[in-house]
Structures are given as structure tokens and as C-alpha cells.
N, C-alpha and C positions, 0 to 999 in steps of 0.2 A: 702724527706719530714720529717717533725717533727711529734712527737706524737700529739702535739697541733693542727697542720694543719689537721691531719686526724680526730681528735675529732670535729673540726669546720665543716669539710665537712659532718660528720655524723649527726650533729645537736644537738639540746637541749638534755641534759641528758648524754652526753658523755664528758669525760675529758681526758687529756693526760695520766693520770695514768691508766684509764680504757683501753685505746688503748694499753698501755704497757702490761697489763695483758693478753689481747686478743692476742697480737703478740707473747707473750711467749708461749701460748698454741696453736699456729697456726699449721696446718698440714705441713708435709714435702713438700718442694717445694715452700713455701711462702717466698718471698724475705724480710724477717724480718730485715736483716742486712742493708737495705736501709732506715730505719727509725731511725733518730737521735733525740737527745734532743734539746731544744730551744737554747742551746749554741753552737750547732754544734758538740757535743761530743757523744760518745757512752755510753749508760746507761746499758749495759749488763755485765759489769765486774764481778759482784757478782752472775750472773745467768748462764752465758755461760762459758764453759771451752774449750780452754784456755781463760783467761780473755780478751785478745786482739783480739780474733777471728773476731769480727765485724769490727774493724778498719782494720785488714789485708784484709778482704774480700772487703771492700770499696776501699782500696788502690790499689788492683788488678784491680778495675774498673776505676781507675784514680783519685780518690778523694785524695786530699792532706790534711794532718793534720799538725798543728803547734806543737811546743814543749809542749803545754798544752793539746795535744791530741784533738784538736778541728779543724773542717773544717770551712772554710769561707762560711757562709750561703749565702752571696751575690753572691758567685761564684757557689756553688754546690746545692743550694736549688732548688728542682723541684716544679714548680707551674703548676697545670693542666691548659690546654688551656682554658677550659670553665670558669675558674676563673680569667684569666689574664686581661680581659677587665672590670671586675667588680671592683667597688671601694673597697678599703680595709675595712674590717669589724672592727668596734671599739669593743674591748672586754669589756670595761667598759663605761657605759653610765652615764653621769652626770645627776643629778636630775634637776628639773626646777630651773632656776635662777631668782632672783628678779631683776627687772630693777633698774638702778641707780636712786637714789632720793626717794626711799620709797616703797609704796604699789603697788600692781598689779591692 
């Protein structure tokens, strides 16, 4: 999963950054290493020692990273079953549009 996915599941008021802070402070045994950024990369390099610990843990689980240290989200992204059948949520909504030819 990505930090943004978790924020979306949690609902209004949560952001990907908030999820990252919470994951950093999570108790022992939390699978924090399974959460990646929106590009499929690890965002723990400056927080966790050694810097590549998250990537190595994921590689042990079969996740493959490219030369830019990103995994293919089309292949490795986990989508909860309850969300698979629902339409994709639009993150940005457009305001009302004016019909062609003038006034409403």
C-alpha cells in the first residue's frame, strides 16, 4: 500500500504525510516496511538505519525494485478486497462548468 492509499481509507483529515508520521511511531511488530510512497519507492532512507532496510525487507518478500529503487505499483500494489469493486475515487473535483454558449 502507499501512504496516500491509507490516508484515503482513513478519510477526511488524513494525509499521506500524517500516515508516514504515524507509521514512524508505530509499535514493534507493525509491518511498516510494506507501505511505500506514491512512486513505489521507500521513504525511510533518512529515518531508518540502515538506509536501505525497507527495500531489503520488501525484496525478501519478493518485491522487485528497478535501478531507481522503485517497485512497479501495477504489479506490487495491494488493494483491499472491499475497495476493488468500487469506482476509483477522484482526488480533485472540478468546480461547476458553464455550458457552451453562455449563461446557465
